[in-house]
C-alpha positions in Angstrom: -52.5 43.2 -60.4 -54.8 46.0 -61.7 -54.3 46.7 -65.4 -54.8 50.4 -66.0 -55.2 50.0 -69.9 -59.0 49.4 -69.5 -59.4 52.9 -68.4 -57.3 54.4 -71.2 -60.0 55.4 -73.7 -61.9 57.4 -71.0 -58.7 59.0 -69.7 -57.4 59.9 -73.0 -60.8 61.3 -74.2 -60.9 63.5 -71.1 -57.4 64.7 -71.6 -57.8 65.5 -75.2 -61.3 66.9 -75.1 -61.9 70.1 -77.1 -61.9 73.3 -75.1 -65.6 74.1 -74.8 -67.3 76.0 -72.0 -65.2 77.0 -68.9 -61.5 77.0 -69.6 -59.5 74.2 -67.9 -57.3 75.4 -65.1 -53.6 75.0 -66.1 -51.8 72.1 -64.5 -48.4 73.8 -65.2 -47.2 77.3 -64.5 -43.9 77.8 -66.3 -40.9 79.6 -64.8 -40.8 83.3 -65.8 -44.6 83.7 -66.4 -46.0 87.0 -65.2 -48.2 87.3 -62.2 -47.4 83.8 -61.0 -45.5 84.3 -57.7 -43.8 81.2 -56.3 -45.7 79.5 -53.5 -44.1 77.2 -51.0 -45.7 74.0 -50.2 -46.9 74.2 -46.6 -48.7 71.8 -44.3 -52.4 72.4 -43.6 -52.6 73.2 -39.8 -56.0 71.4 -39.6 -54.4 68.1 -40.5 -52.6 65.5 -38.4 -50.0 63.0 -39.6 -50.9 59.3 -39.0 -50.0 55.8 -40.3 -52.3 53.1 -41.4 -51.9 49.6 -40.0 -49.4 47.7 -42.2 -50.4 45.6 -45.1 -48.8 42.5 -46.6 -48.7 41.8 -50.3 -48.8 38.1 -51.0 -45.4 36.5 -51.9 -43.3 39.3 -50.5 -41.1 39.7 -47.4 -42.2 43.2 -46.5 -45.0 45.0 -44.7 -46.0 48.4 -46.1 -47.0 51.3 -43.8 -49.0 54.1 -45.5 -48.1 57.6 -44.0 -50.4 60.6 -44.6 -52.6 63.3 -43.2 -56.2 63.4 -42.0 -58.2 66.6 -41.6 -59.4 67.3 -38.1 -63.0 68.6 -38.3 -66.4 68.0 -36.8 -67.4 66.0 -39.8 -64.5 63.5 -39.3 -61.5 62.7 -41.5 -61.2 63.2 -45.2 -60.5 59.6 -46.3 -61.5 56.1 -45.5 -63.9 54.5 -43.1 -62.1 53.7 -39.8 -63.7 56.1 -37.3 -63.4 57.0 -33.7 -65.6 59.7 -32.3 -66.7 60.7 -35.7 -63.0 61.0 -36.8 -61.7 59.0 -39.7 -58.2 57.6 -39.2 -57.8 55.6 -42.4 -55.7 57.1 -45.2 -55.6 54.2 -47.7 -57.5 51.4 -49.2 -56.0 48.0 -50.0 -57.2 45.5 -52.6 -54.8 42.5 -52.5 -52.1 43.8 -55.0 -52.8 47.5 -54.9 -52.8 50.3 -52.3 -54.7 53.5 -53.1 -55.2 56.8 -51.4 -53.6 60.2 -51.0 -50.6 59.7 -48.8 -47.2 61.4 -48.4 -44.9 58.3 -48.0 -44.6 54.6 -47.6 -42.4 52.9 -45.0 -41.2 49.3 -45.6 -40.6 46.8 -42.9 -39.0 43.4 -43.5 -41.1 40.7 -41.9 -38.2 39.6 -39.7 -37.2 43.1 -38.6 -38.6 46.1 -36.5 -36.9 48.6 -38.7 -38.9 50.8 -41.0 -37.4 52.4 -44.2 -39.1 55.3 -46.0 -39.7 55.2 -49.7 -38.5 58.7 -50.3 -37.3 61.8 -48.4 -39.0 64.1 -51.0 -42.3 65.7 -50.8 -44.8 63.7 -52.8 -48.5 62.7 -53.0 -48.7 59.0 -53.7 -52.1 57.9 -55.2 -51.5 54.2 -56.1 -48.8 51.6 -55.4 -49.3 48.4 -57.4 -47.5 45.1 -56.9 -46.7 43.4 -60.2 -47.7 39.9 -59.0 -47.8 38.3 -62.5 -44.1 39.4 -63.1 -43.2 37.8 -59.8 -45.1 34.6 -60.8 -43.0 34.4 -63.9 -39.6 35.8 -63.0 -39.5 36.1 -59.3 -38.7 39.8 -59.6 -40.7 41.8 -57.0 -41.7 45.2 -58.3 -43.9 48.0 -57.2 -45.3 50.7 -59.6 -46.5 54.1 -58.4 -48.7 56.9 -59.7 -48.0 60.1 -57.8 -47.5 63.8 -57.7 -43.9 64.9 -57.1 -43.9 68.7 -57.9 -46.3 71.6 -57.3 -46.5 72.2 -61.1 -49.4 74.7 -60.8 -47.6 76.8 -58.2 -50.5 76.9 -55.8 -48.6 75.8 -52.7 -50.1 72.2 -52.6 -49.2 68.8 -53.9 -52.6 67.4 -55.1 -54.6 66.0 -58.1 -54.3 69.4 -59.7 -50.7 68.9 -60.4 -49.0 66.6 -63.0 -49.2 62.9 -62.2 -45.9 61.0 -62.6 -45.0 57.2 -62.9 -42.4 55.7 -60.6 -41.1 52.2 -59.9 -39.2 50.5 -57.1 -38.3 47.1 -55.7 -40.7 45.4 -53.2 -38.4 46.8 -50.4 -38.9 50.4 -51.6 -35.4 50.6 -52.9 -34.4 51.8 -56.4 -37.2 54.3 -56.3 -37.0 55.6 -59.9 -39.0 58.0 -62.0 -40.0 56.6 -65.4 -42.2 59.5 -66.8 -40.5 62.6 -68.2 -40.7 65.9 -66.3 -43.7 68.0 -67.0 -45.4 65.2 -68.9 -48.7 64.0 -67.5 -49.2 60.2 -67.0 -52.2 58.9 -69.0 -52.2 55.2 -68.3 -49.8 52.2 -68.0 -50.1 48.4 -68.6 -47.9 45.4 -68.2 -47.3 42.8 -71.0 -46.2 39.7 -69.1 -45.1 37.8 -72.3 -42.5 40.5 -72.9 -41.7 41.4 -69.3 -42.5 45.1 -70.3 -44.3 47.9 -68.7 -45.8 50.2 -71.4 -47.1 53.7 -70.5 -48.3 56.9 -72.2 -47.8 60.5 -71.3 -49.1 63.7 -72.7 -46.8 66.7 -73.4 -47.8 70.3 -73.4 -46.1 71.3 -76.6 -47.9 74.6 -77.0 -47.0 75.6 -73.4 -50.4 76.8 -72.4 -50.3 75.0 -69.1 -53.1 72.6 -69.9 -53.3 69.3 -71.6 -55.6 69.3 -74.6 -56.1 68.1 -78.2 -53.3 70.3 -79.4 -50.7 68.5 -77.3 -48.7 65.4 -78.0 -49.1 61.8 -76.7 -45.9 60.0 -76.1 -45.4 56.2 -75.9 -42.9 54.4 -73.8 -41.9 51.1 -72.4 -39.5 49.6 -69.8 -37.9 46.2 -69.7 -38.9 45.2 -66.1 -36.1 42.6 -65.9 -33.4 45.1 -66.7 -31.1 46.4 -64.0 -31.6 50.2 -64.7 -35.3 50.2 -65.9 -34.2 52.4 -68.8 -37.2 54.0 -70.6 -37.5 53.5 -74.4 -39.8 55.3 -76.7 -41.7 53.8 -79.6 -44.0 55.3 -82.3 -47.2 53.3 -83.0 -48.6 56.3 -84.9 -46.8 57.7 -88.0 
């Protein structure tokens, strides 16, 4: 399992950097703001939908199929290295316990079945899916944690890295797909503490409602008991 906490200092510094030079483009356009017409998320006509070959995460009973789009162009696809006639057909990378990329869904297939079950029926852009193998080794609970975009928060008609990143969790079968982070709060990082069976994570809240995340905003601290049935999120205050 990849531990995201080692990146936390760099990520937090980037998010809380002082506003110098060119102003950061807002990640959030709030309802009712002037001159911000609503845009519908539309599919890029230069892209085609494909699925990667399934991957298997050690110890589970499921294959995972990543579903996404690749751009059709003379230069080839936009992600990965699997190419035919200069077209890239790979949409994800896999590193034992983590799947990364930019894909719109995952489909789960039990190893003894031909049926495929989608993770969600909502429009999302999934960036990482991480299997908590150390939790499985200790408790036999099989859990996936996701970082993804689930809303066009900047109202530009696209779901991409310019929108707010959220934290989700599910079982290894893709069931109980649950949002952990609060609406309109940007995920900073997350980490698992195995001795407590807890997932800790931080988010940043745009308290001044300027649409960007900067040094004037608030960092919130949360944890989840991974062995609980409902994965209820609790807050804590390490800084007072």
